[in-house]
N, C-alpha and C positions, 0 to 999 in steps of 0.2 A: 483414038481416044479410049484407052482401056482403063484408065484410072482417074478417080476424082480426088483432088487434094482438099482436105478440110483442115485448115490450120496446119498443125504438124503431122496429123494423121493422114495416111493415104489409104483410101478404101478401094479395094478391087471391086469389079462389077459383081463377082460372085458373092462377096461379103455384103454388098449393097442389096442384092436380091434376097439374101438370107434375112437381112434386117427388115426388108419390106414384108416378107412372108410373116415374120414374127409379129410385126405391127398389125398386119391384116388379121392374124389369128387373134391377137389381143382385142381388136375391134369387134370381131365376130362374137367373141365371148362376152365382152363388156356391154355391147349394145342391147342384146336380148335381156341380160341381167338387169340393166337399167330400166328397161320397159317393165319387167316383172316387178321390180321394186316400186315403180310408180303405181302399178295396179294395186299392190298391197297397201300402199299409202292411202289410196282412194277408199279402199274398203275400211280402213281404220277411221 
């Protein structure tokens, strides 16, 4: 099982891993940013 078919698109495992890494990076960036925003909102 080397490929996962999503609708018409076929994602290879490598592409899937890249996608996951990008999503993880986005989460690591957005989560601390969201925490900082909440702190600032409390101060206001």
